[in-house]
PDB file with SEQRES, HELIX, SHEET and CRYST1 records, atoms N, CA, C and O in Angstrom:
SEQRES   1 A   67  MET CYS LEU ALA ILE PRO GLY LYS ILE LEU LYS ILE LYS          
SEQRES   2 A   67  GLY GLN ILE ALA GLU VAL ASP PHE ASN GLY ILE ARG LYS          
SEQRES   3 A   67  ASP ILE ASN ILE VAL MET VAL ASP VAL GLU ALA GLY ASP          
SEQRES   4 A   67  PHE VAL MET VAL HIS ALA GLY PHE ALA ILE GLU LYS MET          
SEQRES   5 A   67  GLU PRO GLU VAL VAL ALA ASP ILE GLN GLY TYR LEU GLY          
SEQRES   6 A   67  ASN LYS                                                      
HELIX    1 AA1 PRO A   54  LEU A   64  1                                  11    
SHEET    1 AA1 5 ILE A  24  ASN A  29  0                                        
SHEET    2 AA1 5 ILE A  16  PHE A  21 -1                                        
SHEET    3 AA1 5 ILE A   5  LYS A  13 -1                                        
SHEET    4 AA1 5 PHE A  40  HIS A  44 -1                                        
SHEET    5 AA1 5 PHE A  47  MET A  52 -1                                        
CRYST1    1.000    1.000    1.000  90.00  90.00  90.00 P 1           1          
ATOM      1  N   MET A   1       0.829  -1.156  -0.028  1.00  0.00           N  
ATOM      2  CA  MET A   1       0.033   0.043  -0.072  1.00  0.00           C  
ATOM      3  C   MET A   1       0.915   1.270  -0.029  1.00  0.00           C  
ATOM      4  O   MET A   1       1.954   1.271   0.630  1.00  0.00           O  
ATOM      5  N   CYS A   2       0.524   2.275  -0.702  1.00  0.00           N  
ATOM      6  CA  CYS A   2       1.169   3.484  -0.810  1.00  0.00           C  
ATOM      7  C   CYS A   2       0.568   4.663  -0.162  1.00  0.00           C  
ATOM      8  O   CYS A   2      -0.662   4.703  -0.145  1.00  0.00           O  
ATOM      9  N   LEU A   3       1.234   5.638   0.379  1.00  0.00           N  
ATOM     10  CA  LEU A   3       0.647   6.739   0.994  1.00  0.00           C  
ATOM     11  C   LEU A   3       1.115   7.957   0.223  1.00  0.00           C  
ATOM     12  O   LEU A   3       2.313   8.152   0.019  1.00  0.00           O  
ATOM     13  N   ALA A   4       0.194   8.750  -0.191  1.00  0.00           N  
ATOM     14  CA  ALA A   4       0.575  10.060  -0.886  1.00  0.00           C  
ATOM     15  C   ALA A   4      -0.181  11.157  -0.132  1.00  0.00           C  
ATOM     16  O   ALA A   4      -1.294  10.973   0.361  1.00  0.00           O  
ATOM     17  N   ILE A   5       0.493  12.304  -0.074  1.00  0.00           N  
ATOM     18  CA  ILE A   5      -0.111  13.364   0.705  1.00  0.00           C  
ATOM     19  C   ILE A   5      -0.144  14.728  -0.062  1.00  0.00           C  
ATOM     20  O   ILE A   5       0.893  15.130  -0.591  1.00  0.00           O  
ATOM     21  N   PRO A   6      -1.244  15.416  -0.135  1.00  0.00           N  
ATOM     22  CA  PRO A   6      -1.288  16.677  -0.851  1.00  0.00           C  
ATOM     23  C   PRO A   6      -0.603  17.821  -0.124  1.00  0.00           C  
ATOM     24  O   PRO A   6      -0.674  17.894   1.103  1.00  0.00           O  
ATOM     25  N   GLY A   7       0.037  18.688  -0.825  1.00  0.00           N  
ATOM     26  CA  GLY A   7       0.720  19.946  -0.217  1.00  0.00           C  
ATOM     27  C   GLY A   7       0.695  21.000  -1.265  1.00  0.00           C  
ATOM     28  O   GLY A   7       0.408  20.761  -2.438  1.00  0.00           O  
ATOM     29  N   LYS A   8       1.001  22.154  -0.811  1.00  0.00           N  
ATOM     30  CA  LYS A   8       1.104  23.401  -1.684  1.00  0.00           C  
ATOM     31  C   LYS A   8       2.485  23.825  -1.725  1.00  0.00           C  
ATOM     32  O   LYS A   8       3.253  23.896  -0.765  1.00  0.00           O  
ATOM     33  N   ILE A   9       2.758  24.142  -3.117  1.00  0.00           N  
ATOM     34  CA  ILE A   9       4.129  24.614  -3.387  1.00  0.00           C  
ATOM     35  C   ILE A   9       4.352  25.976  -2.986  1.00  0.00           C  
ATOM     36  O   ILE A   9       3.586  26.828  -3.437  1.00  0.00           O  
ATOM     37  N   LEU A  10       5.320  26.333  -2.176  1.00  0.00           N  
ATOM     38  CA  LEU A  10       5.588  27.654  -1.798  1.00  0.00           C  
ATOM     39  C   LEU A  10       6.662  28.406  -2.669  1.00  0.00           C  
ATOM     40  O   LEU A  10       6.514  29.578  -3.016  1.00  0.00           O  
ATOM     41  N   LYS A  11       7.787  27.615  -3.005  1.00  0.00           N  
ATOM     42  CA  LYS A  11       8.709  28.154  -3.972  1.00  0.00           C  
ATOM     43  C   LYS A  11       9.460  27.029  -4.681  1.00  0.00           C  
ATOM     44  O   LYS A  11       9.474  25.885  -4.227  1.00  0.00           O  
ATOM     45  N   ILE A  12      10.087  27.384  -5.809  1.00  0.00           N  
ATOM     46  CA  ILE A  12      10.715  26.462  -6.621  1.00  0.00           C  
ATOM     47  C   ILE A  12      12.219  26.839  -6.946  1.00  0.00           C  
ATOM     48  O   ILE A  12      12.510  27.971  -7.332  1.00  0.00           O  
ATOM     49  N   LYS A  13      13.027  25.981  -6.799  1.00  0.00           N  
ATOM     50  CA  LYS A  13      14.444  26.292  -7.193  1.00  0.00           C  
ATOM     51  C   LYS A  13      14.941  25.031  -8.007  1.00  0.00           C  
ATOM     52  O   LYS A  13      15.228  23.980  -7.434  1.00  0.00           O  
ATOM     53  N   GLY A  14      15.018  25.179  -9.233  1.00  0.00           N  
ATOM     54  CA  GLY A  14      15.368  24.060 -10.223  1.00  0.00           C  
ATOM     55  C   GLY A  14      14.274  22.932 -10.152  1.00  0.00           C  
ATOM     56  O   GLY A  14      13.101  23.182 -10.426  1.00  0.00           O  
ATOM     57  N   GLN A  15      14.679  21.746  -9.794  1.00  0.00           N  
ATOM     58  CA  GLN A  15      13.800  20.593  -9.692  1.00  0.00           C  
ATOM     59  C   GLN A  15      13.329  20.373  -8.310  1.00  0.00           C  
ATOM     60  O   GLN A  15      12.635  19.398  -8.023  1.00  0.00           O  
ATOM     61  N   ILE A  16      13.668  21.201  -7.510  1.00  0.00           N  
ATOM     62  CA  ILE A  16      13.221  21.112  -5.990  1.00  0.00           C  
ATOM     63  C   ILE A  16      12.277  22.133  -5.668  1.00  0.00           C  
ATOM     64  O   ILE A  16      12.484  23.283  -6.055  1.00  0.00           O  
ATOM     65  N   ALA A  17      11.120  21.797  -4.909  1.00  0.00           N  
ATOM     66  CA  ALA A  17      10.169  22.796  -4.469  1.00  0.00           C  
ATOM     67  C   ALA A  17      10.030  22.736  -3.036  1.00  0.00           C  
ATOM     68  O   ALA A  17      10.151  21.634  -2.501  1.00  0.00           O  
ATOM     69  N   GLU A  18       9.793  23.753  -2.334  1.00  0.00           N  
ATOM     70  CA  GLU A  18       9.535  23.787  -0.920  1.00  0.00           C  
ATOM     71  C   GLU A  18       7.948  23.659  -0.850  1.00  0.00           C  
ATOM     72  O   GLU A  18       7.217  24.497  -1.379  1.00  0.00           O  
ATOM     73  N   VAL A  19       7.506  22.633  -0.210  1.00  0.00           N  
ATOM     74  CA  VAL A  19       6.058  22.296  -0.226  1.00  0.00           C  
ATOM     75  C   VAL A  19       5.608  22.315   1.250  1.00  0.00           C  
ATOM     76  O   VAL A  19       6.232  21.747   2.146  1.00  0.00           O  
ATOM     77  N   ASP A  20       4.444  23.035   1.428  1.00  0.00           N  
ATOM     78  CA  ASP A  20       3.747  23.036   2.777  1.00  0.00           C  
ATOM     79  C   ASP A  20       2.684  21.973   2.829  1.00  0.00           C  
ATOM     80  O   ASP A  20       1.789  21.824   1.997  1.00  0.00           O  
ATOM     81  N   PHE A  21       2.908  21.198   3.989  1.00  0.00           N  
ATOM     82  CA  PHE A  21       1.849  20.086   4.362  1.00  0.00           C  
ATOM     83  C   PHE A  21       1.260  20.540   5.651  1.00  0.00           C  
ATOM     84  O   PHE A  21       1.733  20.077   6.689  1.00  0.00           O  
ATOM     85  N   ASN A  22       0.243  21.427   5.702  1.00  0.00           N  
ATOM     86  CA  ASN A  22      -0.440  21.936   6.939  1.00  0.00           C  
ATOM     87  C   ASN A  22       0.635  22.442   7.905  1.00  0.00           C  
ATOM     88  O   ASN A  22       0.590  22.045   9.069  1.00  0.00           O  
ATOM     89  N   GLY A  23       1.496  23.197   7.557  1.00  0.00           N  
ATOM     90  CA  GLY A  23       2.447  23.868   8.457  1.00  0.00           C  
ATOM     91  C   GLY A  23       3.881  23.163   8.472  1.00  0.00           C  
ATOM     92  O   GLY A  23       4.866  23.717   8.960  1.00  0.00           O  
ATOM     93  N   ILE A  24       3.911  21.950   7.920  1.00  0.00           N  
ATOM     94  CA  ILE A  24       5.210  21.288   7.905  1.00  0.00           C  
ATOM     95  C   ILE A  24       5.772  21.490   6.434  1.00  0.00           C  
ATOM     96  O   ILE A  24       5.110  21.188   5.440  1.00  0.00           O  
ATOM     97  N   ARG A  25       7.022  22.015   6.382  1.00  0.00           N  
ATOM     98  CA  ARG A  25       7.637  22.297   5.099  1.00  0.00           C  
ATOM     99  C   ARG A  25       8.740  21.286   4.797  1.00  0.00           C  
ATOM    100  O   ARG A  25       9.586  20.933   5.619  1.00  0.00           O  
ATOM    101  N   LYS A  26       8.651  20.867   3.569  1.00  0.00           N  
ATOM    102  CA  LYS A  26       9.663  19.738   3.068  1.00  0.00           C  
ATOM    103  C   LYS A  26      10.072  20.196   1.730  1.00  0.00           C  
ATOM    104  O   LYS A  26       9.302  20.849   1.025  1.00  0.00           O  
ATOM    105  N   ASP A  27      11.301  19.863   1.347  1.00  0.00           N  
ATOM    106  CA  ASP A  27      11.709  19.915  -0.024  1.00  0.00           C  
ATOM    107  C   ASP A  27      11.338  18.617  -0.814  1.00  0.00           C  
ATOM    108  O   ASP A  27      11.510  17.481  -0.371  1.00  0.00           O  
ATOM    109  N   ILE A  28      10.838  18.903  -1.964  1.00  0.00           N  
ATOM    110  CA  ILE A  28      10.199  17.747  -2.796  1.00  0.00           C  
ATOM    111  C   ILE A  28      10.751  17.958  -4.157  1.00  0.00           C  
ATOM    112  O   ILE A  28      10.938  19.079  -4.630  1.00  0.00           O  
ATOM    113  N   ASN A  29      11.018  16.796  -4.798  1.00  0.00           N  
ATOM    114  CA  ASN A  29      11.524  16.786  -6.146  1.00  0.00           C  
ATOM    115  C   ASN A  29      10.192  16.922  -7.097  1.00  0.00           C  
ATOM    116  O   ASN A  29       9.202  16.214  -6.915  1.00  0.00           O  
ATOM    117  N   ILE A  30      10.270  17.802  -8.016  1.00  0.00           N  
ATOM    118  CA  ILE A  30       9.143  18.011  -8.947  1.00  0.00           C  
ATOM    119  C   ILE A  30       9.415  17.734 -10.385  1.00  0.00           C  
ATOM    120  O   ILE A  30       8.751  18.247 -11.286  1.00  0.00           O  
ATOM    121  N   VAL A  31      10.452  16.874 -10.592  1.00  0.00           N  
ATOM    122  CA  VAL A  31      10.878  16.525 -11.985  1.00  0.00           C  
ATOM    123  C   VAL A  31       9.790  15.858 -12.841  1.00  0.00           C  
ATOM    124  O   VAL A  31       9.828  15.929 -14.069  1.00  0.00           O  
ATOM    125  N   MET A  32       8.749  15.163 -12.130  1.00  0.00           N  
ATOM    126  CA  MET A  32       7.710  14.464 -12.939  1.00  0.00           C  
ATOM    127  C   MET A  32       6.418  15.279 -13.215  1.00  0.00           C  
ATOM    128  O   MET A  32       5.504  14.798 -13.885  1.00  0.00           O  
ATOM    129  N   VAL A  33       6.367  16.511 -12.688  1.00  0.00           N  
ATOM    130  CA  VAL A  33       5.189  17.215 -12.988  1.00  0.00           C  
ATOM    131  C   VAL A  33       5.516  18.703 -13.458  1.00  0.00           C  
ATOM    132  O   VAL A  33       6.607  19.205 -13.189  1.00  0.00           O  
ATOM    133  N   ASP A  34       4.610  19.336 -14.115  1.00  0.00           N  
ATOM    134  CA  ASP A  34       4.794  20.705 -14.549  1.00  0.00           C  
ATOM    135  C   ASP A  34       4.017  21.658 -13.683  1.00  0.00           C  
ATOM    136  O   ASP A  34       2.816  21.863 -13.858  1.00  0.00           O  
ATOM    137  N   VAL A  35       4.742  22.242 -12.733  1.00  0.00           N  
ATOM    138  CA  VAL A  35       4.001  23.069 -11.682  1.00  0.00           C  
ATOM    139  C   VAL A  35       4.721  24.319 -11.430  1.00  0.00           C  
ATOM    140  O   VAL A  35       5.854  24.453 -11.894  1.00  0.00           O  
ATOM    141  N   GLU A  36       4.164  25.261 -10.728  1.00  0.00           N  
ATOM    142  CA  GLU A  36       4.660  26.503 -10.385  1.00  0.00           C  
ATOM    143  C   GLU A  36       4.197  26.800  -8.898  1.00  0.00           C  
ATOM    144  O   GLU A  36       3.350  26.098  -8.345  1.00  0.00           O  
ATOM    145  N   ALA A  37       4.807  27.886  -8.282  1.00  0.00           N  
ATOM    146  CA  ALA A  37       4.506  28.224  -6.975  1.00  0.00           C  
ATOM    147  C   ALA A  37       2.965  28.534  -6.817  1.00  0.00           C  
ATOM    148  O   ALA A  37       2.337  29.180  -7.656  1.00  0.00           O  
ATOM    149  N   GLY A  38       2.452  28.050  -5.745  1.00  0.00           N  
ATOM    150  CA  GLY A  38       0.947  28.196  -5.572  1.00  0.00           C  
ATOM    151  C   GLY A  38       0.164  26.997  -5.991  1.00  0.00           C  
ATOM    152  O   GLY A  38      -0.998  26.863  -5.606  1.00  0.00           O  
ATOM    153  N   ASP A  39       0.753  26.108  -6.771  1.00  0.00           N  
ATOM    154  CA  ASP A  39       0.008  24.927  -7.124  1.00  0.00           C  
ATOM    155  C   ASP A  39      -0.048  23.758  -6.005  1.00  0.00           C  
ATOM    156  O   ASP A  39       0.837  23.678  -5.153  1.00  0.00           O  
ATOM    157  N   PHE A  40      -0.962  23.000  -6.047  1.00  0.00           N  
ATOM    158  CA  PHE A  40      -1.052  21.852  -5.172  1.00  0.00           C  
ATOM    159  C   PHE A  40      -0.592  20.595  -5.813  1.00  0.00           C  
ATOM    160  O   PHE A  40      -0.936  20.366  -6.973  1.00  0.00           O  
ATOM    161  N   VAL A  41       0.183  19.727  -5.134  1.00  0.00           N  
ATOM    162  CA  VAL A  41       0.673  18.473  -5.666  1.00  0.00           C  
ATOM    163  C   VAL A  41       0.381  17.331  -4.746  1.00  0.00           C  
ATOM    164  O   VAL A  41       0.294  17.495  -3.529  1.00  0.00           O  
ATOM    165  N   MET A  42       0.232  16.197  -5.320  1.00  0.00           N  
ATOM    166  CA  MET A  42       0.223  14.928  -4.485  1.00  0.00           C  
ATOM    167  C   MET A  42       1.599  14.416  -4.431  1.00  0.00           C  
ATOM    168  O   MET A  42       2.248  14.243  -5.462  1.00  0.00           O  
ATOM    169  N   VAL A  43       2.089  14.154  -3.197  1.00  0.00           N  
ATOM    170  CA  VAL A  43       3.514  13.784  -2.978  1.00  0.00           C  
ATOM    171  C   VAL A  43       3.594  12.338  -2.459  1.00  0.00           C  
ATOM    172  O   VAL A  43       2.847  11.947  -1.562  1.00  0.00           O  
ATOM    173  N   HIS A  44       4.503  11.562  -3.035  1.00  0.00           N  
ATOM    174  CA  HIS A  44       4.828  10.222  -2.622  1.00  0.00           C  
ATOM    175  C   HIS A  44       6.353   9.934  -2.536  1.00  0.00           C  
ATOM    176  O   HIS A  44       7.042  10.079  -3.546  1.00  0.00           O  
ATOM    177  N   ALA A  45       6.833   9.580  -1.510  1.00  0.00           N  
ATOM    178  CA  ALA A  45       8.298   9.232  -1.246  1.00  0.00           C  
ATOM    179  C   ALA A  45       9.120  10.369  -1.780  1.00  0.00           C  
ATOM    180  O   ALA A  45      10.087  10.116  -2.499  1.00  0.00           O  
ATOM    181  N   GLY A  46       8.795  11.624  -1.471  1.00  0.00           N  
ATOM    182  CA  GLY A  46       9.691  12.722  -1.784  1.00  0.00           C  
ATOM    183  C   GLY A  46       9.528  13.274  -3.213  1.00  0.00           C  
ATOM    184  O   GLY A  46      10.232  14.215  -3.579  1.00  0.00           O  
ATOM    185  N   PHE A  47       8.632  12.720  -4.014  1.00  0.00           N  
ATOM    186  CA  PHE A  47       8.363  13.204  -5.256  1.00  0.00           C  
ATOM    187  C   PHE A  47       6.919  13.586  -5.472  1.00  0.00           C  
ATOM    188  O   PHE A  47       5.979  12.931  -5.021  1.00  0.00           O  
ATOM    189  N   ALA A  48       6.785  14.812  -6.272  1.00  0.00           N  
ATOM    190  CA  ALA A  48       5.455  15.188  -6.613  1.00  0.00           C  
ATOM    191  C   ALA A  48       5.038  14.359  -7.840  1.00  0.00           C  
ATOM    192  O   ALA A  48       5.748  14.330  -8.846  1.00  0.00           O  
ATOM    193  N   ILE A  49       3.968  13.736  -7.754  1.00  0.00           N  
ATOM    194  CA  ILE A  49       3.448  12.728  -8.659  1.00  0.00           C  
ATOM    195  C   ILE A  49       2.333  13.105  -9.475  1.00  0.00           C  
ATOM    196  O   ILE A  49       2.009  12.468 -10.477  1.00  0.00           O  
ATOM    197  N   GLU A  50       1.654  14.278  -9.008  1.00  0.00           N  
ATOM    198  CA  GLU A  50       0.459  14.672  -9.766  1.00  0.00           C  
ATOM    199  C   GLU A  50       0.119  16.146  -9.209  1.00  0.00           C  
ATOM    200  O   GLU A  50       0.174  16.464  -8.021  1.00  0.00           O  
ATOM    201  N   LYS A  51      -0.200  16.894 -10.159  1.00  0.00           N  
ATOM    202  CA  LYS A  51      -0.761  18.241  -9.842  1.00  0.00           C  
ATOM    203  C   LYS A  51      -2.245  18.140  -9.532  1.00  0.00           C  
ATOM    204  O   LYS A  51      -2.974  17.432 -10.227  1.00  0.00           O  
ATOM    205  N   MET A  52      -2.697  18.825  -8.515  1.00  0.00           N  
ATOM    206  CA  MET A  52      -4.100  18.786  -8.086  1.00  0.00           C  
ATOM    207  C   MET A  52      -4.851  19.959  -8.050  1.00  0.00           C  
ATOM    208  O   MET A  52      -4.323  21.044  -7.803  1.00  0.00           O  
ATOM    209  N   GLU A  53      -6.080  19.825  -8.282  1.00  0.00           N  
ATOM    210  CA  GLU A  53      -6.998  21.058  -8.194  1.00  0.00           C  
ATOM    211  C   GLU A  53      -7.279  21.411  -6.719  1.00  0.00           C  
ATOM    212  O   GLU A  53      -7.520  20.521  -5.903  1.00  0.00           O  
ATOM    213  N   PRO A  54      -7.247  22.705  -6.386  1.00  0.00           N  
ATOM    214  CA  PRO A  54      -7.587  23.119  -5.067  1.00  0.00           C  
ATOM    215  C   PRO A  54      -8.763  22.528  -4.458  1.00  0.00           C  
ATOM    216  O   PRO A  54      -8.709  22.154  -3.287  1.00  0.00           O  
ATOM    217  N   GLU A  55      -9.867  22.403  -5.176  1.00  0.00           N  
ATOM    218  CA  GLU A  55     -11.094  21.866  -4.672  1.00  0.00           C  
ATOM    219  C   GLU A  55     -10.944  20.394  -4.132  1.00  0.00           C  
ATOM    220  O   GLU A  55     -11.487  19.998  -3.101  1.00  0.00           O  
ATOM    221  N   VAL A  56     -10.195  19.682  -4.899  1.00  0.00           N  
ATOM    222  CA  VAL A  56      -9.858  18.190  -4.532  1.00  0.00           C  
ATOM    223  C   VAL A  56      -9.023  18.264  -3.253  1.00  0.00           C  
ATOM    224  O   VAL A  56      -9.320  17.522  -2.317  1.00  0.00           O  
ATOM    225  N   VAL A  57      -7.996  19.115  -3.156  1.00  0.00           N  
ATOM    226  CA  VAL A  57      -7.190  19.097  -1.917  1.00  0.00           C  
ATOM    227  C   VAL A  57      -8.025  19.546  -0.737  1.00  0.00           C  
ATOM    228  O   VAL A  57      -7.778  19.057   0.365  1.00  0.00           O  
ATOM    229  N   ALA A  58      -9.000  20.442  -0.876  1.00  0.00           N  
ATOM    230  CA  ALA A  58      -9.889  20.803   0.228  1.00  0.00           C  
ATOM    231  C   ALA A  58     -10.723  19.719   0.693  1.00  0.00           C  
ATOM    232  O   ALA A  58     -10.933  19.530   1.891  1.00  0.00           O  
ATOM    233  N   ASP A  59     -11.226  18.969  -0.275  1.00  0.00           N  
ATOM    234  CA  ASP A  59     -12.058  17.727   0.060  1.00  0.00           C  
ATOM    235  C   ASP A  59     -11.258  16.738   0.902  1.00  0.00           C  
ATOM    236  O   ASP A  59     -11.750  16.178   1.882  1.00  0.00           O  
ATOM    237  N   ILE A  60      -9.947  16.533   0.464  1.00  0.00           N  
ATOM    238  CA  ILE A  60      -9.136  15.592   1.122  1.00  0.00           C  
ATOM    239  C   ILE A  60      -8.836  16.022   2.518  1.00  0.00           C  
ATOM    240  O   ILE A  60      -8.962  15.261   3.477  1.00  0.00           O  
ATOM    241  N   GLN A  61      -8.439  17.252   2.611  1.00  0.00           N  
ATOM    242  CA  GLN A  61      -8.135  17.852   3.971  1.00  0.00           C  
ATOM    243  C   GLN A  61      -9.347  17.922   4.923  1.00  0.00           C  
ATOM    244  O   GLN A  61      -9.247  17.707   6.131  1.00  0.00           O  
ATOM    245  N   GLY A  62     -10.497  18.237   4.297  1.00  0.00           N  
ATOM    246  CA  GLY A  62     -11.710  18.157   5.100  1.00  0.00           C  
ATOM    247  C   GLY A  62     -11.967  16.771   5.677  1.00  0.00           C  
ATOM    248  O   GLY A  62     -12.372  16.636   6.831  1.00  0.00           O  
ATOM    249  N   TYR A  63     -11.715  15.674   4.814  1.00  0.00           N  
ATOM    250  CA  TYR A  63     -11.988  14.331   5.172  1.00  0.00           C  
ATOM    251  C   TYR A  63     -11.017  13.918   6.322  1.00  0.00           C  
ATOM    252  O   TYR A  63     -11.363  13.183   7.247  1.00  0.00           O  
ATOM    253  N   LEU A  64      -9.882  14.408   6.196  1.00  0.00           N  
ATOM    254  CA  LEU A  64      -8.832  14.025   7.161  1.00  0.00           C  
ATOM    255  C   LEU A  64      -8.868  15.054   8.491  1.00  0.00           C  
ATOM    256  O   LEU A  64      -8.123  14.898   9.459  1.00  0.00           O  
ATOM    257  N   GLY A  65      -9.728  15.991   8.390  1.00  0.00           N  
ATOM    258  CA  GLY A  65      -9.907  16.920   9.615  1.00  0.00           C  
ATOM    259  C   GLY A  65      -8.749  17.902   9.630  1.00  0.00           C  
ATOM    260  O   GLY A  65      -8.326  18.323  10.707  1.00  0.00           O  
ATOM    261  N   ASN A  66      -8.223  18.279   8.478  1.00  0.00           N  
ATOM    262  CA  ASN A  66      -7.116  19.236   8.455  1.00  0.00           C  
ATOM    263  C   ASN A  66      -7.509  20.591   7.910  1.00  0.00           C  
ATOM    264  O   ASN A  66      -6.618  21.287   7.423  1.00  0.00           O  
ATOM    265  N   LYS A  67      -8.615  20.984   7.939  1.00  0.00           N  
ATOM    266  CA  LYS A  67      -9.049  22.328   7.398  1.00  0.00           C  
ATOM    267  C   LYS A  67      -8.772  23.356   8.313  1.00  0.00           C  
ATOM    268  O   LYS A  67      -9.060  24.521   8.038  1.00  0.00           O  
TER     269      LYS A  67                                                      
END                                                                             
């Protein structure tokens, strides 16, 4: 089973983005997706694997009690 978590890109430097996960900031590799600061991404094992729509992220965070 895999676990992926949505986060918001704060800034990008090359192929690495600083991503916010409800107040926890991590550097994530974005080589597999075409994104920019402000976008939401689904992250697995340190890699952004999918760009996400804000509405979908809000639904996930609401389900997890993270709003």
